[in-house]
C-alpha positions, 0 to 999 in steps of 0.5 A: 499500500502506498503512503501517498497518491504520488507514491502510488502514481509512481508505482503505476507509471514505473511498474504497471504501465510498461507491462505488455498487455496493460491497457489501463489501470484503475485506482481506488482510495479508501479514506478514513471516515471523519463524518457519517450522516452529518455527525462527526465521528470521534474515537470510540464514539457510537453513532446512534443513527440507524443505517439506511441501505439503498 
C-alpha cells in the first residue's frame, strides 16, 4: 500500500504501465471516515443513527 497518491502514481507509471498487455489501470482510495450522516465521528464514539441501505 502506498503512503501517498504520488507514491502510488509512481508505482503505476514505473511498474504497471510498461507491462505488455496493460491497457489501463484503475485506482481506488479508501479514506478514513471523519463524518457519517452529518455527525462527526470521534474515537470510540458510537453513532446512534440507524443505517439506511439503498
